[in-house]
Structure formats: structure tokens, C-alpha cells
C-alpha positions as CSV (number, residue, x, y, z in Angstrom):
1,M,2.3,-12.7,11.7
2,I,4.6,-9.5,11.8
3,L,6.8,-11.4,9.2
4,L,4.1,-12.3,7.2
5,R,2.7,-8.8,7.0
6,A,6.2,-7.5,6.7
7,G,7.0,-10.1,3.7
8,V,3.7,-9.3,2.0
9,R,3.8,-5.6,2.0
10,G,7.7,-6.0,1.2
11,M,6.6,-7.5,-2.0
12,A,3.9,-5.5,-2.7
13,L,6.1,-2.4,-2.3
14,L,8.8,-3.9,-4.5
15,K,6.2,-4.5,-7.3
16,M,5.1,-1.0,-6.8
17,V,8.6,0.6,-6.8
18,I,9.6,-1.4,-10.0
19,L,6.2,-1.0,-12.1
20,A,5.9,2.6,-11.1
21,R,9.0,3.5,-13.1
22,I,7.5,1.6,-16.2
23,L,3.8,2.0,-16.0
24,S,2.1,5.6,-16.1
25,P,-0.3,7.1,-13.5
26,E,-3.0,6.7,-16.2
27,Q,-2.1,2.8,-16.3
28,F,-2.4,2.3,-12.4
29,G,-5.6,4.3,-12.6
30,I,-7.1,1.9,-15.2
31,Y,-6.0,-1.0,-13.2
32,G,-7.5,0.7,-10.1
33,I,-10.9,0.8,-11.6
34,A,-10.9,-2.9,-12.4
35,V,-9.8,-3.9,-8.9
36,L,-12.4,-1.4,-7.4
37,V,-15.2,-3.5,-9.4
38,L,-13.7,-6.9,-8.2
39,G,-13.5,-5.7,-4.6
40,L,-17.1,-4.4,-4.3
41,L,-18.7,-7.4,-5.7
42,E,-16.6,-9.8,-3.6
43,I,-17.6,-7.7,-0.4
44,L,-21.3,-7.6,-1.4
45,T,-21.4,-11.4,-1.7
46,E,-19.4,-12.2,1.6
47,T,-20.9,-14.8,3.5
48,G,-19.0,-14.5,6.8
49,I,-18.1,-18.2,6.8
50,N,-14.6,-17.7,7.9
51,I,-15.6,-15.4,10.8
52,F,-18.2,-18.2,11.8
53,L,-15.4,-20.8,11.8
54,I,-13.3,-19.1,14.0
55,Q,-15.8,-18.0,16.5
56,E,-17.2,-21.5,16.8
57,K,-15.5,-23.0,19.7
58,G,-15.7,-26.9,18.7
59,K,-14.4,-28.5,15.5
60,T,-15.8,-27.1,12.4
61,D,-15.0,-29.8,9.8
62,D,-18.4,-30.6,9.1
63,Y,-19.0,-27.2,7.9
64,V,-16.3,-27.2,5.3
65,S,-18.1,-28.9,2.3
66,T,-21.1,-26.6,2.7
67,A,-18.7,-23.6,2.8
68,W,-17.0,-24.8,-0.4
69,V,-20.3,-25.3,-2.3
70,V,-21.4,-21.8,-1.4
71,S,-18.0,-20.4,-2.2
72,I,-17.9,-21.9,-5.7
73,F,-21.4,-20.7,-6.3
74,R,-20.3,-17.2,-5.1
75,G,-17.2,-17.1,-7.3
76,I,-19.4,-18.0,-10.5
77,L,-22.0,-15.4,-9.5
78,I,-19.3,-12.6,-9.0
79,S,-17.5,-13.4,-12.5
80,L,-20.6,-13.5,-14.4
81,T,-21.9,-10.1,-12.9
82,I,-18.5,-8.5,-13.6
83,L,-18.8,-9.7,-17.4
84,L,-22.1,-8.4,-17.8
85,L,-21.6,-5.1,-15.9
86,A,-18.2,-4.5,-17.7
87,P,-19.4,-2.0,-20.4
88,V,-21.5,-0.1,-18.0
89,I,-18.6,0.2,-15.8
90,S,-16.2,1.5,-18.5
91,S,-18.9,4.0,-19.6
92,F,-19.4,5.2,-16.0
93,F,-15.9,6.0,-15.6
94,N,-15.6,7.3,-19.2
95,S,-12.5,5.0,-19.8
96,P,-12.6,2.5,-22.7
97,K,-9.3,1.3,-22.0
98,T,-10.3,-0.4,-18.7
99,L,-12.9,-2.8,-20.5
100,R,-10.3,-5.6,-21.2
101,L,-8.9,-5.6,-17.8
102,I,-12.4,-5.9,-16.3
103,Y,-13.1,-8.6,-18.7
104,L,-10.0,-10.5,-17.6
105,I,-10.2,-9.9,-13.8
106,S,-13.5,-11.4,-13.8
107,M,-11.7,-14.8,-13.8
108,V,-10.0,-14.1,-10.4
109,P,-13.2,-14.7,-8.3
110,L,-14.1,-17.8,-10.3
111,G,-10.7,-19.1,-9.3
112,R,-11.0,-18.0,-5.7
113,G,-14.4,-19.8,-5.3
114,F,-12.5,-23.3,-5.2
115,I,-10.0,-22.6,-2.5
116,N,-10.3,-25.1,0.4
117,P,-11.9,-23.5,3.3
118,S,-10.2,-25.6,5.8
119,I,-7.4,-23.3,5.2
120,I,-8.9,-20.9,8.2
121,K,-7.8,-23.6,10.5
122,F,-4.2,-21.9,10.5
123,Q,-5.8,-18.7,12.1
124,K,-8.3,-20.6,14.2
125,E,-5.7,-22.9,15.8
126,L,-3.3,-19.9,16.3
127,K,-0.7,-21.6,13.8
128,F,0.5,-18.6,12.5
129,D,4.0,-20.1,11.3
130,K,1.8,-22.1,8.5
131,E,0.0,-19.0,7.8
132,F,3.1,-17.3,7.0
133,Y,4.6,-19.9,4.7
134,Y,1.0,-20.3,2.9
135,R,0.2,-16.6,2.4
136,S,3.9,-15.5,1.6
137,S,4.2,-18.0,-1.1
138,I,1.0,-16.9,-3.0
139,F,2.1,-13.4,-2.8
140,L,5.5,-14.2,-4.1
141,V,4.1,-16.0,-7.0
142,D,1.9,-12.9,-7.8
143,T,4.9,-10.4,-7.1
144,L,7.6,-12.2,-9.4
145,L,5.2,-12.9,-12.4
146,A,3.7,-9.3,-12.2
147,I,6.9,-7.8,-12.4
148,Y,8.4,-10.0,-15.0
149,L,5.3,-9.3,-17.4
150,G,5.3,-5.7,-16.6
151,V,9.0,-5.4,-17.6
152,L,8.3,-7.6,-20.6
153,T,5.2,-5.9,-21.8
154,R,4.9,-2.4,-20.2
155,S,1.3,-3.2,-19.8
156,E,-1.3,-2.9,-17.1
157,L,-2.4,-6.3,-17.7
158,A,0.8,-7.7,-16.1
159,L,-0.9,-6.7,-12.6
160,I,-4.0,-8.8,-13.4
161,W,-1.9,-11.9,-14.8
162,G,0.0,-11.9,-11.6
163,M,-3.4,-11.9,-9.8
164,L,-4.6,-15.1,-11.8
165,A,-1.5,-16.9,-11.3
166,S,-1.6,-16.3,-7.7
167,V,-5.1,-17.6,-7.6
168,V,-4.1,-20.8,-9.2
169,F,-1.3,-21.3,-7.0
170,E,-3.5,-20.8,-3.9
171,V,-6.4,-23.3,-4.8
172,T,-3.6,-25.9,-5.6
173,T,-1.9,-25.2,-2.4
174,S,-4.7,-25.0,-0.3
175,F,-5.9,-29.0,-1.3
176,L,-2.2,-30.4,-0.8
177,I,-1.3,-28.9,2.7
178,V,-4.7,-28.9,5.0
179,K,-7.4,-31.4,5.6
180,P,-10.1,-32.1,5.4
181,R,-10.7,-31.5,1.8
182,P,-14.3,-30.6,0.8
183,S,-16.7,-32.3,-1.4
184,L,-19.8,-31.2,-3.5
185,E,-22.1,-31.7,-0.4
186,F,-24.8,-29.0,0.6
187,N,-26.5,-28.6,4.0
188,L,-29.2,-26.2,4.4
189,V,-29.4,-26.2,8.0
190,K,-25.7,-25.6,8.5
191,L,-25.9,-22.8,5.8
192,K,-28.8,-21.1,7.5
193,K,-26.8,-21.2,10.9
194,V,-23.9,-19.5,9.0
195,I,-25.8,-16.8,7.2
196,G,-27.8,-15.9,10.3
197,R,-24.3,-14.9,12.0
198,G,-22.7,-14.0,8.9
199,K,-25.2,-11.2,7.8
200,W,-23.7,-8.6,9.9
201,V,-20.4,-9.4,8.6
202,T,-21.5,-9.1,5.2
203,A,-23.1,-5.7,5.8
204,A,-19.8,-4.6,7.9
205,G,-17.5,-5.4,5.0
206,T,-19.7,-3.8,2.5
207,F,-19.6,-0.5,4.5
208,E,-15.9,-1.0,4.9
209,Y,-15.2,-1.4,1.4
210,L,-17.2,1.8,0.7
211,F,-15.5,3.5,3.5
212,Q,-12.1,2.5,2.1
213,H,-12.9,3.0,-1.8
214,I,-15.8,5.7,-2.0
215,D,-13.1,8.3,-2.4
216,D,-11.5,6.3,-5.2
217,I,-14.8,5.9,-7.1
218,A,-15.4,9.7,-6.8
219,V,-11.8,10.7,-7.8
220,G,-12.2,8.4,-10.8
221,K,-15.5,9.8,-12.0
222,I,-15.0,13.2,-11.4
223,L,-11.0,13.7,-12.4
224,G,-10.2,10.7,-14.6
225,T,-7.8,7.7,-14.5
226,A,-4.5,9.9,-14.3
227,P,-5.6,11.4,-10.9
228,L,-6.9,8.2,-9.6
229,G,-3.7,6.8,-10.1
230,F,-1.7,9.5,-8.3
231,Y,-4.3,9.1,-5.5
232,Q,-4.2,5.2,-5.2
233,Q,-0.5,5.1,-4.9
234,A,-0.6,7.8,-2.1
235,Y,-3.2,5.9,-0.5
236,R,-0.9,2.8,-0.7
237,V,2.0,4.3,0.5
238,S,0.3,6.0,3.2
239,T,-1.4,2.9,4.5
240,L,1.7,0.6,4.1
241,P,3.4,0.9,7.2
242,I,0.4,2.2,9.2
243,S,-2.7,0.0,8.5
244,E,-0.4,-3.1,8.3
245,V,0.5,-2.7,12.1
246,G,-3.1,-2.8,12.9
247,E,-3.8,-5.7,10.5
248,I,-1.0,-7.8,11.9
249,F,-2.8,-7.2,15.5
250,N,-6.1,-7.8,14.4
251,K,-5.1,-11.4,12.6
252,V,-3.7,-12.3,15.8
253,T,-5.9,-10.8,18.4
254,F,-9.5,-11.8,16.9
255,P,-8.9,-15.8,17.6
256,T,-7.0,-14.9,20.8
257,Y,-9.9,-12.8,22.1
258,A,-12.5,-15.4,21.0
259,K,-10.5,-18.1,23.1
260,I,-10.8,-15.7,26.2
261,S,-13.9,-14.1,25.5
262,E,-15.7,-15.7,28.4
263,D,-13.1,-14.1,30.9
264,K,-14.1,-10.4,30.5
265,E,-11.7,-8.9,32.8
266,R,-8.8,-10.5,30.9
267,L,-10.3,-9.7,27.7
268,K,-10.5,-5.8,28.8
269,K,-6.8,-5.9,29.9
270,A,-5.5,-7.6,26.7
271,F,-7.7,-5.2,24.7
272,R,-5.9,-2.0,26.5
273,K,-2.5,-3.5,26.3
274,V,-2.7,-4.3,22.4
275,S,-4.2,-0.7,21.9
276,S,-1.2,1.1,23.5
277,V,1.2,-1.0,21.6
278,I,-0.6,-0.1,18.3
279,L,-0.4,3.6,19.2
280,F,3.1,3.5,20.0
281,L,4.1,2.0,16.7
282,I,1.8,3.8,14.0
283,I,2.3,7.3,15.3
284,P,6.0,7.4,14.4
285,F,5.2,6.2,11.0
286,G,2.4,8.6,10.5
287,L,4.7,11.5,11.5
288,L,7.5,10.1,8.9
289,L,5.1,10.2,6.1
290,V,3.7,13.9,7.0
291,L,6.9,15.3,7.3
292,F,9.2,13.6,4.5
293,A,6.2,13.2,1.9
294,K,8.0,14.5,-0.9
295,E,11.2,12.3,-0.1
296,V,9.2,9.2,0.2
297,V,7.4,9.7,-3.1
298,F,10.7,10.6,-4.8
299,I,12.5,7.4,-3.5
300,L,9.8,4.9,-4.0
301,L,7.8,6.0,-6.9
302,G,10.1,8.5,-8.8
303,E,9.8,11.9,-10.0
304,K,6.8,11.6,-12.3
305,W,4.6,10.6,-9.1
306,L,5.3,13.8,-7.2
307,G,1.9,14.8,-7.8
308,S,0.6,12.6,-5.2
309,V,2.7,14.3,-2.3
310,G,-0.1,16.5,-1.1
311,A,-2.6,13.7,-0.7
312,L,0.1,11.5,1.0
313,K,0.4,13.9,3.7
314,V,-3.3,14.1,4.4
315,L,-3.8,10.2,3.8
316,A,-1.2,9.6,6.4
317,V,-3.2,11.1,9.0
318,F,-6.3,9.4,8.0
319,A,-4.3,5.9,8.1
320,I,-3.4,6.7,11.9
321,L,-7.2,7.3,12.9
322,K,-8.4,4.4,11.0
323,S,-5.8,2.0,12.4
324,I,-6.9,3.2,16.0
325,S,-10.7,2.2,15.1
326,N,-9.8,-0.8,13.4
327,S,-7.9,-2.0,16.5
328,A,-11.6,-2.5,18.1
329,Y,-13.0,-4.6,15.4
330,S,-11.3,-7.9,16.4
331,L,-12.8,-7.3,20.0
332,F,-16.5,-6.7,18.9
333,L,-16.0,-9.9,16.4
334,S,-14.7,-11.8,19.3
335,V,-17.8,-11.2,21.5
336,K,-20.2,-11.8,18.6
337,K,-21.2,-8.2,18.5
338,Q,-20.7,-7.8,14.4
339,E,-23.2,-5.3,14.2
340,I,-21.3,-2.8,16.1
341,V,-18.6,-3.1,13.5
342,T,-21.2,-2.1,10.8
343,L,-22.4,0.8,12.9
344,I,-19.0,2.2,13.1
345,T,-18.2,1.8,9.2
346,L,-21.6,3.1,8.4
347,A,-21.0,6.3,10.8
348,G,-17.7,6.8,8.8
349,I,-19.1,6.6,5.3
350,L,-21.7,8.9,5.7
351,A,-19.5,11.3,7.4
352,M,-16.9,11.0,4.5
353,A,-19.5,10.8,1.6
354,I,-21.3,14.2,2.6
355,P,-18.3,16.5,2.0
356,L,-16.5,14.2,-0.5
357,V,-17.6,15.7,-3.8
358,P,-17.4,19.4,-2.7
359,L,-14.0,18.9,-1.5
360,I,-12.7,17.2,-4.6
361,N,-14.1,19.7,-6.8
362,R,-12.4,22.4,-4.5
363,F,-9.0,20.5,-3.8
364,G,-8.7,17.7,-6.5
365,I,-7.2,14.6,-4.8
366,V,-6.2,16.3,-1.4
367,G,-9.9,17.2,-0.8
368,A,-10.4,13.4,-1.3
369,G,-8.0,13.1,1.4
370,Y,-9.8,15.7,3.7
371,A,-12.8,13.5,3.2
372,T,-11.3,10.5,4.6
373,I,-10.3,12.0,7.7
374,I,-13.5,13.4,8.5
375,G,-15.1,9.9,7.8
376,A,-12.1,8.4,10.1
377,T,-12.8,10.9,12.9
378,A,-16.7,10.0,13.1
379,A,-15.7,6.3,12.8
380,L,-13.3,6.6,15.9
381,T,-16.0,8.5,17.9
382,V,-18.5,5.6,17.5
383,A,-15.8,3.0,18.3
384,F,-14.9,4.6,21.7
385,Y,-18.4,5.0,22.4
386,Q,-19.3,1.4,21.9
387,L,-16.0,0.3,23.6
388,N,-17.0,2.2,26.7
389,K,-20.8,0.6,26.5
390,V,-19.5,-2.9,26.1
391,F,-17.1,-2.9,29.0
392,K,-19.6,-0.9,31.1
393,N,-22.3,-3.7,30.8
394,E,-19.8,-6.3,31.5
395,N,-19.1,-4.6,34.7
396,D,-22.7,-4.0,35.5
397,E,-23.2,-7.8,34.8
398,R,-20.3,-8.7,37.4
């Protein structure tokens, strides 16, 4: 999983380094708006099926066809919604140039809906070597095509075409390398069981998305596409090394915690060890970005992106705090307490949203960064409280 996340983010970094010297901050901001729309609708319609399949102790092959049908329906729904809302979204951000990107990106969820749900077996059965080859090949297709078309056309559309190519590749590969292959069968009883547990995953995902992107929406609306481009690139650079450490551990620890969830003492010790390692790894990364933000931006993005330096310093602190609180998510999910994850992210959103607009008006994109720190601090406080509560209850039971 370390190799996978390093490889994926390495490819993302390569794409960013090359295209940042070809495309302007405004073009990246236009692309960012299209991605915001896609991400929000995908989160709002999240079913929680993948989480359910990992949590289940027995075989989950019987759920694959139902999951696939739901996924296809969800993809169609998202695509149609994006197509219908495209003019409204373009008008909201006062950016007519975003319209064609939004129309094009509407094809992405339609394709993703046909991915074979059985692919979740790689995580459930801890076959992370296969997960590495599968995921890294998908991102390689995206990266190579986006860079090629970006150099050729110097258009932000290249980023969307890269996404579309990777989706087609992912759908094809998912049916070739893993079984069972789904069929167009639907079971209402199974769906109700999944949705009953997945509703908290949907809520948590929605709040998590807002936690991560409400600042982008505010910056794009208040300051425009060019400042949004600066801010989003600063966000990507700041979270690239720090959040990825947490993401690696979450991918591995969630199915692992789920397997040992009934041995509460072992689970508690495992969580403490993982948290210690995460802290040891992310703090040096964060300090490096804070102390050498200007040099990092100049080397990675080029001179025209130096306007993102101030935001990068602030967002590096946010990324550290966010990684720490996120490390608890996999534990809460493993003991089937999805509602706690929802509560944590909701606290973060509220704490960030209240001062967000005043801080942006006062400090620009750096002000948006200040708001993220406030939100991350609130989320971390709630996470610690809930962890203490969970472990205390377990001690009382014993």
C-alpha cells in the first residue's frame, strides 16, 4: 500500500509539475470547479456498499450483482444531474468557460457505475499486492494521457480526457482480473441490509467532502477561478505527503481492525501503535513545507505559482491535524460505529464554515487556510473524546 500510494501520488505530482508549466492558474481553477461538482454528487449518492462488503465476516459474493445494479443506477443519476445543473453551476461561479468541462466530466460517473464491485476483495482479503498493480495501472493511464494531451493542446480539457480514459480502463480490467462477475440481478432484501448500515457512511462521506471542499467553493465564488487555482494547488502540495501517510494506514488498518475487532485489547494496542507511527512520519513533512514553502512551490510548480506560498504554509498545518483525526476513522468503522465518523466531520464543517467567508474577505486564500485549521482542530477534539469514550466503554464491559 505504501508503494501504491507513493506511485499514485508520484504520478499525480508528475502530472501537476508538467501541466503547471503549461496551463495557467485560471485553467486549473476551471478544472477544479468541474471536479468539485463531480465529487459532491458522487458523495451525496454514496451507498456504503464497499464499506459493508469489508465489514461482513463471511463471503460477500451474493451481494455483488445487487451492488452492481445500484452502482449503474447511481452513475446514470449523477451524470443526468450534472448535465441538468451545468448551466446553473457555471453561472454560480460566474465562469462560462467551465460549462464544457462540466458537460464532459458528466461522463465519468456514468462509466464508473459499471465497475465490477468484486474488486473490493483485494482490500477485504488483504491482497494489497494485487491492489497495487490494479490501482497503479489505472492512474498510469490517466497520467500519461493527460500529460500527452496537455502538451499537445494546452487545454484544461486534457485533464478530463485523462480521467475518462482511466475509467474505461478500470471497468475493463475489473471484469478481467476478478470474480465473480456481476449480472443484472436485484435483491431488495440485500439492498435494505446494505443501505441500513450504509446510511451513516453516506452522511459521513458528505460531511467529509464538505470539510475538504467548502473552502474551495467559497474561494471560487468570492475570489474567482485564478485564486481558486492557486489555492487548490497549494492544497494538493500540502496534503500530498502528509495526508497520503494517513491514507496508506487507513487502507491497511480498516480491514485489519475489522478482523481483530472482537479482541478489544488487541485492537486498542494496535491503534496506539499505528497512531504513534503516523505522528512520527507526518510531523517532519509538515515542518518541511512550512519552513521551505517558497522553495517547494518554485521547484514543483514554477515561478508563476508563487502566489500560493502563503496558503501552502497554513494548509501544511491543517494537513497534519487532519491526518491525526483521520487515523481514528478506520477504527470507528471497524467496530461499526459509522455515526461517530459523521459526528467528527460535522463538527469540523461547522467550526470551519462559520469564520470562512470573513477570513477569505480579510486575508484572501490564506484566510481560507486559517478556516481549515479551525475546523481540523474542532474535528480532532471530537475524535479524541469519542476514542476515549469507546475504549472506556470496552474497559467497563470487561
